[in-house]
C-alpha positions in Angstrom: 46.7 19.2 -12.5 45.5 19.6 -8.8 43.3 22.6 -9.9 41.9 20.4 -12.9 41.2 17.6 -10.7 39.8 19.7 -8.0 37.2 21.2 -10.8 36.3 17.8 -12.0 35.4 16.7 -8.5 33.4 19.7 -7.9 31.7 19.2 -11.2 31.0 15.7 -10.6 29.5 16.7 -7.2 27.3 19.2 -8.6 26.0 16.9 -11.4 25.2 14.3 -8.6 23.4 16.9 -6.4 21.4 18.0 -9.5 20.4 14.5 -10.4 19.6 13.7 -6.7 17.4 16.7 -6.7 15.4 15.8 -9.6 13.8 12.8 -7.7 14.1 13.9 -4.1 13.0 17.6 -4.0 10.0 19.4 -5.3 7.9 16.5 -5.9 4.6 18.3 -5.8 5.9 20.8 -8.1 6.7 18.1 -10.7 3.3 16.5 -10.4 1.4 20.0 -10.8 3.5 20.6 -13.9 2.9 17.1 -15.1 -0.9 17.2 -14.4 -1.1 13.9 -12.9 0.1 11.7 -10.0 2.2 8.6 -11.0 1.4 5.9 -8.8 3.0 2.3 -8.4 0.9 -0.6 -7.8 0.7 -4.4 -7.9 0.6 -6.1 -11.2 -2.8 -7.5 -9.9 -4.3 -8.3 -6.8 -8.2 -8.3 -6.3 -9.2 -6.0 -3.6 -6.0 -4.1 -3.7 -5.0 -3.2 -7.2 -6.0 -4.9 -10.4 -7.3 -3.6 -13.8 -10.5 -4.5 -15.5 -10.8 -5.6 -19.3 -11.0 -1.8 -20.0 -7.9 -1.0 -18.1 -9.8 0.7 -15.1 -7.9 0.1 -11.8 -9.7 -0.7 -8.7 -8.7 -1.8 -5.0 -7.7 -0.1 -1.5 -4.1 0.7 -2.9 -5.5 2.3 -5.9 -8.1 4.4 -3.8 -5.3 5.7 -1.5 -3.6 7.2 -4.7 -6.8 8.7 -5.8 -7.1 10.2 -2.4 -3.5 11.8 -2.9 -4.5 13.3 -6.2 -7.7 14.6 -4.9 -5.6 16.4 -2.3 -2.7 17.8 -4.5 -4.6 18.5 -7.8 -8.3 18.4 -6.9 -9.3 15.5 -8.9 -9.1 11.9 -8.0 -9.0 10.6 -11.3 -5.5 12.4 -12.2 -3.6 9.4 -11.7 -1.5 7.2 -13.9 -1.4 3.7 -12.3 2.2 1.9 -13.0 1.9 -2.0 -12.6 5.2 -3.3 -10.6 6.7 -6.5 -9.4 7.8 -6.9 -6.0 11.5 -6.7 -7.4 10.8 -3.6 -9.5 8.9 -1.6 -7.0 11.8 0.1 -4.7 14.0 0.9 -7.9 10.9 2.5 -9.6 10.5 4.6 -6.8 14.1 5.6 -5.9 14.7 6.4 -9.7 11.5 8.9 -9.7 9.6 6.8 -12.2 6.6 6.8 -9.6 5.6 9.6 -7.1 4.4 7.0 -4.7 4.3 3.3 -4.2 1.1 1.8 -3.0 1.6 -1.8 -3.6 0.9 -3.9 -0.4 4.3 -3.2 0.7 5.2 -4.3 4.3 6.9 -1.7 6.7 10.1 -3.1 7.9 13.2 -1.6 9.6 15.5 -2.3 6.6 13.2 -0.7 4.0 12.5 2.4 6.2 16.3 3.1 6.9 18.4 1.5 4.3 16.7 2.1 0.9 16.2 6.2 1.0 12.5 5.5 1.5 9.7 6.5 3.9 6.8 4.8 4.9 3.6 7.0 4.9 1.6 5.0 7.4 -0.4 2.0 7.4 -3.5 1.3 5.3 -3.8 -2.4 6.1 -2.5 -4.4 9.0 -2.0 -7.9 7.8 0.0 -11.1 8.6 1.6 -14.0 6.5 -0.4 -17.2 6.0 -0.6 -20.4 4.1 -3.0 -21.8 1.6 -3.1 -25.5 0.7 -5.3 -28.1 -1.4 -7.7 -30.0 0.6 -6.2 -33.0 -0.9 -2.9 -32.4 0.9 -5.1 -33.3 4.3 -3.4 -31.0 6.7 -5.2 -28.5 9.1 -2.1 -26.7 10.4 1.2 -25.2 9.2 2.8 -27.3 11.6 2.1 -30.4 9.3 4.1 -28.8 6.4 7.3 -30.7 6.9 8.8 -31.6 3.5 6.2 -29.3 1.4 6.9 -27.5 -1.7 6.0 -23.8 -1.3 5.4 -21.4 -4.0 6.6 -17.8 -3.0 7.1 -14.7 -4.8 10.6 -13.3 -5.1 11.6 -10.0 -3.4 9.0 -10.3 -0.5 9.3 -10.4 3.1 7.4 -13.7 2.9 10.6 -15.5 2.0 12.3 -14.4 5.1 9.3 -15.0 7.3 8.9 -18.6 6.0 12.5 -19.5 6.5 12.3 -18.3 10.0 9.2 -20.2 10.7 10.3 -23.5 9.5 13.9 -23.3 11.1 12.0 -22.5 14.6 9.7 -25.6 14.2 12.6 -27.7 12.6 10.9 -28.4 9.4 12.3 -28.7 6.1 10.6 -27.2 3.0 11.4 -26.8 -0.8 10.7 -23.3 -2.2 9.5 -22.8 -5.6 10.2 -19.1 -6.5 8.5 -16.9 -9.2 8.8 -13.2 -10.1 5.3 -12.2 -10.3 1.9 -12.9 -8.3 0.1 -14.3 -11.4 3.2 -16.9 -11.9 3.1 -17.8 -8.3 -0.6 -18.6 -8.1 -0.2 -20.1 -11.2 2.4 -22.6 -10.0 0.2 -23.5 -7.0 -3.1 -24.2 -9.2 -1.3 -26.3 -11.6 0.1 -28.5 -8.7 3.7 -27.6 -9.0 3.8 -27.1 -5.2 1.7 -28.2 -2.2 1.4 -24.7 -0.4 1.3 -21.0 -1.5 2.3 -18.5 1.2 1.8 -14.9 1.2 0.0 -12.0 3.3 -3.3 -13.6 4.5 -5.2 -10.8 2.5 -3.6 -11.8 -0.7 -4.5 -15.5 0.0 -8.1 -14.6 0.0 -7.9 -12.4 -3.0 -5.9 -15.1 -5.0 -8.4 -17.9 -3.8 -11.2 -16.0 -5.4 -9.5 -16.0 -8.8 -9.1 -19.8 -8.8 -11.0 -22.1 -11.1 -12.1 -24.1 -7.9 -11.7 -22.2 -4.8 -13.7 -24.7 -3.0 -10.7 -27.2 -3.3 -8.3 -25.1 -1.3 -8.2 -23.9 2.5 -6.4 -21.2 4.3 -4.5 -22.6 7.4 -5.3 -20.7 10.9 -1.7 -19.8 11.5 -0.5 -16.3 11.2 3.3 -16.2 11.2 4.4 -12.5 10.9 3.2 -9.0 11.4 2.8 -7.3 8.1 1.9 -3.7 8.3 1.2 -2.7 4.6 1.3 1.0 3.5 2.4 3.5 0.9 6.0 4.6 0.2 7.8 7.7 -0.7 11.2 8.9 -1.3 13.3 10.3 1.4 14.5 14.1 1.0 11.2 15.6 0.4 9.4 16.4 3.6 6.5 18.5 1.7 5.9 15.5 -0.2 5.9 13.1 2.8 3.6 15.3 4.7 1.0 15.6 1.9 1.0 11.7 1.3 0.7 11.0 5.3 -1.9 13.6 5.9 -4.0 12.2 2.8 -3.9 8.8 4.6 -4.9 10.5 8.0 -7.6 12.3 6.2 -9.4 9.0 5.0 -9.2 7.8 8.8 -10.3 10.9 10.5 -13.2 11.2 8.4 -14.6 7.9 9.4 -14.0 8.9 13.0 -15.9 12.2 12.4 -18.8 10.3 10.8 -18.2 12.0 7.3 -18.7 10.2 4.2 -18.8 11.1 0.5 -22.5 11.7 0.6 -22.9 13.6 3.8 -19.8 15.7 3.9 -21.4 18.6 2.2 -24.3 18.5 4.7 -22.1 18.1 8.0 -19.6 21.0 7.1 -22.6 23.4 7.1 -23.0 22.8 10.7 -20.9 24.5 13.9 -19.1 21.2 15.1 -15.4 22.4 15.7 -13.5 19.4 14.6 -15.5 19.2 11.5 -14.9 22.9 10.6 -11.1 22.4 11.2 -11.0 19.0 9.1 -12.6 20.8 6.1 -10.4 23.7 6.3 -12.9 26.3 7.2 -11.2 27.0 10.6 -8.0 25.3 11.0 -4.5 24.4 9.6 -5.8 23.3 6.3 -3.1 22.3 3.6 -1.5 25.7 3.4 1.6 24.4 5.2 2.1 21.8 2.8 1.5 23.7 -0.3 -1.9 22.3 -1.2 -5.4 23.8 -0.7 -6.8 24.3 2.7 -9.8 21.9 1.8 -7.5 19.3 0.8 -9.2 16.7 3.2 -12.9 17.8 2.0 -11.6 16.8 -1.3 -10.4 13.3 -0.4 -13.7 12.2 1.4 -16.0 14.1 -1.3 -14.2 12.1 -4.2 -13.0 9.1 -2.6 -14.8 8.5 0.7 -13.7 7.9 4.2 -11.3 4.9 5.0 -14.5 2.6 6.0 -16.0 3.3 2.6 -12.7 2.6 0.8 -12.2 -0.9 3.0 -15.7 -1.9 2.4 -16.1 -1.5 -1.4 -12.6 -3.2 -2.0 -12.0 -5.7 0.3 -14.7 -5.8 3.0 -18.3 -6.9 3.1 -19.1 -5.0 0.1 -16.6 -6.9 -2.1 -16.2 -10.4 -3.2 -13.4 -10.8 -0.5 -15.7 -10.1 2.5 -12.6 -9.6 4.8 -13.6 -8.4 8.4 -12.1 -5.2 9.6 -10.4 -6.8 12.7 -7.3 -4.7 13.5 -8.1 -2.5 10.6 -11.1 -1.0 12.6 -10.8 2.2 14.2 -9.3 2.5 17.8 -12.7 3.3 19.3 -14.2 0.3 17.5 -11.6 -2.2 18.9 -9.2 -2.0 16.1 -5.6 0.2 16.0 -6.2 2.3 13.2 -5.4 5.7 15.1 -4.2 9.1 13.6 -3.1 12.4 15.1 -5.4 15.2 15.6 -6.3 17.6 12.8 -5.4 21.0 14.7 
């Protein structure tokens, strides 16, 4: 009986190890065999991830996944986008349904340490704010005592809002929805006085309202919301690939490389550019991807500045200023390790 029980325990342990390995190791090999990257995105936020009427996805989160596909498969179009709610997103990543989560997700201690996940970096530095109807007649979040507030379930905004109202000794009534679309619909229909979310999302959702001029975004920013892509723990190779794909977008902007000039610029003799494109440097070999991975990212997707401007910046309907998301040398805080 003891031997039989021991064998059962060993068998169970091996099965668990095998099952864990399917979703935690060799992610790159699975992607190559499958032929495309599986990317989890929001169900629809203009500028971050949203589909058009033909199912074509656009947004800064979408472009990041295209950059990873360019780095790993040599083709930015080899991506399958999986729309996920806030409550679904981490389970989808943990289970192996998606390879990377790029869904306006805030990097927090709990998420980074207790969920078996790794945050790749920050694609957008944000902060939580409040949007209200002009009819409410308020100019500050400190005037929201007793307000009914629309909020999405499974987000950091719930906790931030509770802390803010407690700190300022105010009461509020939360009205919680499962999806972004339901939340903004609740606000627009008048079921609540206030819609709270990351400020970038407030601008995005305001652009979709029937009467965007009837609402204002209050000046207060009540939290730090570093938004970025997420992968599973346990696969350092994949973690490195996704991390350095993001770094390639930022480094390219710092080097002055764009999707239109990189072919010309790489013919010169600037050492930093030669290293970056993989002609004379570490390249991607140590990560199991082509040495020219960074070149492919920039040629097919552009640099971070190009990505920012066309999705949420001045080239988009949102017209969000770079602010903290400018490069460090331009007064922002975007800064990456050297490509050496």
